[in-house]
N, C-alpha and C positions, 0 to 999 in steps of 0.2 A: 910661724902665722902669728900677723900686726891684722887687728881689731880698731876700728875706728870708729867713735863715740860723739854722735853730734845731738844738740840741744839738751845738753846737758845739766841734768838738774838738782839738787843742794840733797838728794835723797837716795835713792836708786841707783844715778852715772858712780856716784864711789866707790859705793859698793861693786859695781861690775870694775870700777878702771882698777881698787885696789887688786880684785879676782884675779884680774888679768896681769899685773905686775906693766910686765916691760913688754908686755905685747899690744897693751893700749894706745891708741892716737890717739888725743883726743883735738877735737877740732874745734878751732875756737870762732865764736859764735858769727864772727868780720872775716874771719878768712871768705864763709859762705859769699861774700858778696865777690871777690874776683876767686875764678872758676881756673885760673893756670896755677894759681897756690894751692886750691880747693885741688886737683887733679895732680899734686906732688907730691900732697898727703894721705892720698888713698893709694898710692902705683904701691906702695908694698905693701896695701892689705888684700885679707883675700876673703873681709867682714867688713860690716858697718852695721852698728846699732844705735837705732834714731830712739830716742825718747820722744813719748809722742803723747803728752798726759794733759799739757795743759798750754798756754805761753808760755815764753822763756822768761818771760813778761811777768810777773808775780804780782803786780800795780794792778794788772786787768781782772777782773773776776772774768767767772767762768760762765755766768750769761751773758757779760756784755757785748755789743754788737761786733765787738771789734777782737775779739777772739779767736773767734773762728779764722778771719781774713788775716790776720794776724802769722796762727798755723801755718796754713797756707802756705802763704809768702816764702816765711821760714823754711818752708820744708821743699820748696821749687827747686832750689840751687838741690838740694841731696837729692832727690828722684834723677835730677835731669843727669849730674853728677857718677849715682848709680849706671846707667843708662851711657855712660860715655865709657866705663870701664868692663871691660871681656868679660869679668868671671869673677864676681864681688855679691856674697849673699846678705842677702838689707836683714835685720831681725828690728822691725817692728816694736816697741816696749808700751802699753795703752793704760787702759781702765777699763771693768767693765762694766760701765758709763755707757757706750754703746748699744747696751744691748735695752729691748725693752721689758719694764718697771717687774720684779720679778712679786712672785706673793705665794705662800704655803701652798702645798700643792700639785705648784708648777713642777716642768721640767727641770734637771741640774743644767745650769751652761755648760755648754759643748759645744763641739764642732755645728749640730745645727738649730741652735737658739737664735729665735731671730731676733735682726738687729736696730735700734731704735732707740738713735739718741734723745739721752737725757737734758744736754743743756747746750747750748753752741759749740759751746769749746769742744762736747764730745759732735757736734757738725765737725769743725775742723778735725779730730780725730780722726774720725770714721773717714773722710774726703781723703784722707791721706794714705788710709789703708789699704784704699780700692784704690788709688791711682797707683798704689805701688805694686799691687797685685796682680794688677793689670800687662803690667812691665813684663810681668818675672816670664823665667823662660828657661829651659834646662842651660843647666852652666851659672846661671845667674838670676836665685831662686829667692824667694821672700819669703818670711814670716817672720809671723802678726803675733803678740803675744798681749791676753790682757789679761793683767792684774786685779783679783782682789784682795781690798781691804788689808794691806802691806804693813806690816808695824816691825817696831823696830830703834833701837837709837840712829839716829845720825851720825858716821863716821868726821863731820865736821862742826859735832857737837849742839847743845840741846834749838828747841825741845824734840820731846821723844818724838815720831813719829806715829798716825792713828788715834782709835778710840783708845786702847787701852793705857796708851802713854795720857790722852788730855785725861781721861777719868781718874788715876794717877795723882795729877797737877792738883784734878778738882778735889780731889780727897782731902788734900791738905788742908782746902777752909769748913772742910763739916758735909758738902755734899756731892754728887754725880748728877751730871746732867742726860738724861736717857732720854736717845731720843726715839717719839714712836710711843706706840701703848706699855710697850715690852714684851708684844707677841712677837718680833719681827726677827728676823733669823740673820745672821752674819758667818760669814767664812772668813776665819782672820789663816790669816800665812804671815813666816817673816820672812825680812827681806833674803835672811843668808839659801832661804828656801827658793826663792824669788831667783838670785842668781844661779843657782843649780842649775836649777830650768833653763836658764839662758844659759851658761853651761855647755846643757847638754844638747840642748838643738846649737852651739856651735861647732861638738864635735860631726852633730848628725845630721848635717840640712836634709829639706827633701826636697825630690825632686822639683820639684816643680813652686808650688807652693802651698802654704797653710794657714792654718790663723786657730787659736784655742785660746780657754782659757784658765788660769793657772791660780789656784787658791788649795785649801787642805784636805778637799773632800769630804767635810765635817761642818759641821753648824752647832749653832749656842744658841738659843734666846736673847733676847736684852733682860731679860727679868730673873735668866738664871745667871750672865753673865754680872749684873750687877749686883747681884747676889752674892755670888762671891768676892766681890770691893767690899759690899756693906760687912763682914764680918772679916775681913783682912785686914778694914781700916776703921771700921765704924760708924764711915760715910751715911750720912741721910738718902736715899734713892727718891730721886725725883723725874715722875713717869713724865710722858705727853710731853715731850720737849722738839725742838726743828727739828724734822727726821726731813728738811730740803738734801739734795745734795746726798746726801744715805746710800749705800749700796748695799741691800739686800740678798741673800739667797745662796745657792751651795753649787763651789765646782764640783764638776764631770769627773772625779777621782780617776776612774775607771778608764780614763780616754790618757790622763795625764803617766799614768804609769806604764799602760802600751805605746804610746808614744816615747817617752823620757828615762822609763823602770823610776820612776819618781815617786818617796812615799815621806812627809811628810818628815824632817830630820828636827826639828825644834817641836813640841807638844805647845797646847792651849796655856797650862801647868806653865811654861815656863817662859811664854813670854809674858803672861802675867806677872811672874817674880820677877820677870827683867824690868818691867815698868813701873814696880814698887818704888824695884834697887836702885832702880834709875833717880827717881823724884826722892829717895834717902828715908824708905822706908827702913 
């Protein structure tokens, strides 16, 4: 089984490519402008994974007016190519920023959670998801996977991804910047566990369409997490820093277990240890 990968980023896509090995078919961005070349590359593929978290041009901020336009126009050739192929399972990997703001006491992120894009890039993400889901049909299913606060070491080199790695790096200068009051809750998941879910969905496509969130199903307050870094590094805790762009809340672990047989294989403690070791502690 060959699997195409489009809109590759520097963090998630390399892990997917590494996991797929010889089955991975990476579609360069310039090929998307040539329908014939794109169709040739997709011919041996039974699935296509589209990374859908932000514009490929990382110089464009998430709230820039161009972000949605760039994401939409880059995805059009992919959506059209999927339509031209008889049986191709499309998997769209995005972020939880398409959901409404979460606050303590709210329900988990799950299949019934309300959608409300947080920024312009999230509007682009949701446009692509909804257009793909509308085109889904038996034999050509669509899976939308939205990932929570993904942590880990990029295969292409530093810096580490996620708040744990950011704090490990900040600890070296003596303090960590905590977004918000410290009472907010994050659900942190390791990149290797996210890839496990993607591979499970590849092996077991839906009949037509599905969308769900991926996380550990467990939450920790920023205060508790910051205290761990304080104990391990001695870094001071600086509360009430900007929380713009942060994603709070807990993913529905029951649904993930039911859909993919998924339980996190890498614990929060292991993720923290990885971040500190990667930063030289």
